[in-house]
C-alpha positions in Angstrom: -53.8 112.0 -3.2 -53.3 114.8 -5.4 -56.7 116.9 -6.5 -55.4 120.3 -7.6 -52.2 121.0 -10.1 -50.9 124.8 -10.5 -48.3 125.3 -13.4 -46.2 127.9 -13.8 -45.6 128.9 -17.3 -42.2 130.3 -18.7 -39.8 127.8 -18.1 -42.4 125.3 -16.8 -45.3 124.9 -19.1 -44.0 126.5 -22.0 -41.2 125.4 -24.1 -38.5 127.8 -25.0 -40.4 128.6 -28.4 -43.3 129.4 -26.1 -45.3 126.4 -27.1 -46.8 123.5 -25.0 -46.0 119.7 -26.0 -48.4 117.1 -27.4 -47.6 115.1 -24.6 -48.3 118.1 -22.1 -51.5 118.4 -23.1 -52.6 114.9 -23.3 -51.2 114.9 -19.4 -53.5 117.6 -18.5 -56.6 116.3 -20.1 -56.1 113.1 -18.7 -55.7 114.6 -15.2 -59.1 116.4 -16.0 -60.6 113.0 -16.6 -59.5 111.8 -13.1 -61.0 114.7 -11.8 -58.0 116.9 -10.9 -58.3 120.1 -11.0 -55.7 122.2 -12.8 -54.6 125.9 -12.4 -52.2 128.1 -14.4 -50.3 130.2 -11.8 -47.9 132.6 -13.9 -46.3 136.3 -13.7 -47.9 137.0 -17.1 -51.0 139.4 -17.4 -54.2 137.0 -18.5 -54.2 138.6 -22.1 -50.9 137.2 -22.3 -51.3 133.8 -20.8 -54.8 133.0 -22.3 -53.5 134.1 -25.7 -50.9 131.3 -25.7 -53.2 128.3 -23.5 -56.0 129.1 -25.4 -54.8 127.9 -28.4 -54.6 124.6 -27.0 -58.4 124.8 -25.8 -57.2 124.4 -22.0 -60.5 125.6 -20.2 -58.5 126.5 -17.0 -58.4 129.4 -14.5 -55.5 131.7 -13.9 -53.7 132.9 -11.1 -52.0 135.8 -13.0 -49.0 138.5 -12.4 -48.2 136.4 -9.7 -51.7 136.7 -7.8 -52.1 139.7 -8.1 -55.3 139.0 -10.0 -57.0 135.7 -10.6 -60.0 134.6 -13.1 -62.2 131.4 -12.8 -62.8 128.8 -15.6 -65.2 131.3 -17.2 -62.1 134.0 -17.4 -64.1 136.4 -14.7 -62.1 138.3 -12.7 -62.3 136.9 -8.7 -59.8 139.3 -7.2 -57.8 141.9 -8.3 -54.5 143.5 -5.8 -53.3 146.6 -7.3 -50.5 148.8 -6.3 -51.8 152.4 -4.9 -50.3 156.0 -5.5 -48.1 155.9 -2.6 -46.5 152.2 -3.7 -46.4 153.7 -7.1 -44.3 156.1 -6.2 -41.7 154.4 -3.9 -41.2 152.0 -6.5 -40.5 154.1 -9.3 -38.4 156.3 -7.4 -36.3 153.2 -6.4 -36.1 152.2 -10.3 -34.7 155.7 -11.2 -32.5 155.7 -8.4 -30.6 152.3 -9.9 -31.3 153.4 -13.5 -33.8 150.5 -13.8 -35.9 150.1 -17.4 -39.3 148.7 -16.1 -42.3 147.8 -17.5 -45.9 148.7 -16.0 -48.7 145.7 -15.9 -52.2 147.0 -15.5 -55.5 145.2 -15.7 -55.7 146.4 -19.4 -52.1 146.2 -21.1 -48.7 146.2 -20.4 -46.7 149.3 -21.0 -43.3 150.6 -21.7 -41.7 153.7 -22.8 -39.1 152.4 -25.3 -39.8 148.9 -27.2 -36.7 149.3 -28.7 -34.9 149.3 -24.9 -36.8 146.4 -24.2 -35.2 144.6 -27.0 -31.5 145.6 -26.1 -32.2 144.4 -22.6 -33.5 141.2 -23.4 -30.7 140.7 -26.2 -28.3 141.5 -23.4 -29.6 139.2 -20.8 -29.3 136.3 -23.2 -26.1 136.9 -24.6 -24.9 137.4 -20.5 -26.1 133.8 -19.5 -24.3 132.3 -22.7 -26.9 132.2 -25.4 -26.9 133.4 -29.2 -30.0 134.9 -29.6 -32.2 135.1 -32.7 -32.4 138.9 -32.8 -34.7 138.9 -35.9 -37.1 136.7 -34.1 -36.8 138.9 -30.7 -37.7 141.7 -32.7 -40.7 139.9 -34.5 -41.9 138.6 -31.6 -42.3 141.9 -29.6 -43.4 143.8 -32.5 -45.7 141.1 -32.7 -47.1 141.8 -29.0 -47.4 145.6 -30.0 -49.5 144.5 -33.0 -52.1 141.9 -30.9 -52.2 145.3 -28.1 -51.0 143.1 -25.3 -47.7 145.6 -25.1 -48.6 149.0 -25.4 -45.5 151.9 -26.1 -46.0 155.4 -24.2 -44.2 158.7 -23.6 -44.7 158.8 -20.0 -46.5 156.1 -17.4 -47.6 158.7 -15.8 -50.8 158.9 -18.1 -51.3 155.6 -17.0 -51.3 156.1 -13.0 -53.6 159.0 -13.6 -56.5 157.3 -15.1 -59.4 155.7 -12.9 -60.5 153.4 -14.9 -57.3 151.2 -14.8 -55.1 149.6 -11.7 -51.6 148.9 -11.9 -50.9 145.1 -10.8 -47.2 144.7 -11.2 -43.8 146.3 -12.2 -41.3 144.2 -14.5 -37.9 145.8 -13.8 -34.7 144.6 -15.9 -31.0 145.3 -15.9 -27.9 143.3 -16.9 -26.6 144.9 -14.1 -26.6 142.3 -10.9 -25.4 145.2 -8.7 -28.1 147.4 -9.3 -30.8 144.7 -9.3 -29.4 143.7 -5.9 -29.6 147.4 -4.5 -33.0 148.1 -5.6 -34.6 144.4 -4.2 -32.8 145.4 -1.1 -34.5 149.1 -0.6 -37.9 147.3 -2.1 -37.8 144.6 0.5 -37.7 147.2 3.2 -41.5 148.2 2.3 -43.8 146.1 3.7 -46.7 146.1 1.1 -44.6 144.9 -1.7 -43.8 141.2 -2.6 -40.3 141.2 -4.6 -39.2 138.1 -6.4 -38.2 137.4 -9.9 -39.1 135.3 -12.9 -35.4 135.3 -14.3 -31.7 136.2 -13.0 -32.1 139.5 -14.9 -35.1 141.0 -13.6 -37.4 142.3 -10.5 -41.2 141.5 -10.2 -42.7 143.6 -8.0 -46.6 143.3 -6.8 -48.6 144.2 -3.6 -47.9 142.0 -0.7 -51.0 140.0 -0.9 -50.5 139.3 -4.7 -48.2 136.1 -4.4 -49.1 133.1 -6.3 -48.8 130.9 -3.0 -51.5 133.3 -1.3 -53.7 132.9 -4.3 -53.1 129.3 -4.8 -54.3 129.4 -1.0 -57.0 131.1 -1.5 -58.5 128.7 -4.3 -58.0 125.6 -3.0 -60.4 126.9 0.2 -63.2 128.0 -2.5 -62.2 124.6 -3.8 -62.6 122.5 -0.6 -59.1 120.8 -1.3 -56.3 120.8 1.3 -53.3 122.1 0.3 -51.4 118.8 1.2 -53.6 117.6 -1.7 -52.4 120.2 -4.1 -49.2 120.0 -6.3 -47.5 123.2 -7.7 -44.6 122.9 -10.4 -42.3 125.8 -11.0 -38.6 126.9 -12.0 -38.1 130.4 -10.7 -38.1 132.9 -7.6 -41.6 133.7 -8.6 -42.9 130.3 -7.9 -41.3 129.7 -4.2 -44.3 131.2 -2.3 -46.5 128.5 -3.8 -44.1 125.6 -3.6 -43.5 126.2 0.0 -47.4 125.9 0.6 -48.5 122.7 -1.5 -48.2 118.8 -0.4 -46.1 118.0 -3.4 -43.7 120.9 -4.6 -42.1 119.7 -8.1 -39.1 121.7 -9.5 -38.2 121.7 -13.2 -35.2 120.5 -14.2 -34.3 123.8 -15.4 -34.8 125.5 -12.0 -32.8 127.4 -10.2 -30.8 126.2 -7.2 -33.2 128.1 -4.6 -36.8 126.2 -6.3 -34.8 122.8 -6.2 -33.6 123.3 -2.7 -37.2 123.6 -1.7 -38.7 121.1 -4.0 -40.1 117.4 -2.9 -39.3 116.2 -6.7 -37.4 117.6 -9.2 -38.7 116.5 -13.0 -37.4 117.2 -16.6 -36.5 120.2 -18.0 -39.3 122.2 -20.0 -37.6 120.9 -23.4 -37.8 117.2 -22.0 -41.7 117.3 -20.8 -41.1 117.6 -17.3 -44.3 119.1 -16.9 -46.1 116.1 -18.5 -43.9 113.7 -16.4 -44.7 115.3 -13.0 -48.6 115.2 -14.0 -48.1 111.5 -15.2 -46.3 110.5 -12.1 -49.1 111.7 -10.3 -51.5 109.6 -12.5 -49.7 106.7 -11.6 -49.5 107.7 -7.7 -45.8 107.6 -7.9 -46.0 111.0 -6.0 -48.3 109.7 -3.0 -45.8 109.5 -0.4 -43.6 112.9 -1.1 -46.4 115.3 0.2 -44.9 117.0 3.7 
């Protein structure tokens, strides 16, 4: 019986417009009514994730930045797994060697050295995947993030690394060059203290090895006295694999990568077909009862 549900955000809980559908909100609230705990498990920072989820009056705990930070229902920080100065140097040296543009995520904000470069890469990746991105909309959204201070532009990341009151929790590197990404991932995977994943085919998400969604979800389930076999996780991309491998019921979105679908017990609808709502409804109707590993 599912007692805990972990839900990824981008490509999963959120539609392409970064909203949550009424059917999904209703399904989550029905899960609450039946005593099922729901947690957000995202690569986003808390200040970004809650900025969206909070609009729907959902009082949820958060596994943020792929597990680098965990917050309870009162949004208090339960754990942080920062990258130390040695790991920061190793990561940035590799990114620079492959000419990868990257952002720095801390417990305070997200930093970039060029908002225009961020926008250009986002557009190029969308075009490369066969899409027709709304350039003006993308620019408006990025500028809005700057206005709301979740994204800050700095001239040099070193000023952040030197701050004693701020911790680096994640790097997000992106490129339209697959060979560069592959080489960088290979170098990073050789360093034991790194967890290397991705939230799309054109990026690398880098955290401490202890900062993974699956590890964080396992700790949360222990604290709630819930067996992992009674836990369901829903995701779509590589940074979801660590939790999908651990839970009793692993659900892949219809728009998930082939790697995610390959390890899932169930494939639900896409994020424009209310796939999350459908998965939760099936739990409430006991239709996933026999999928547990």
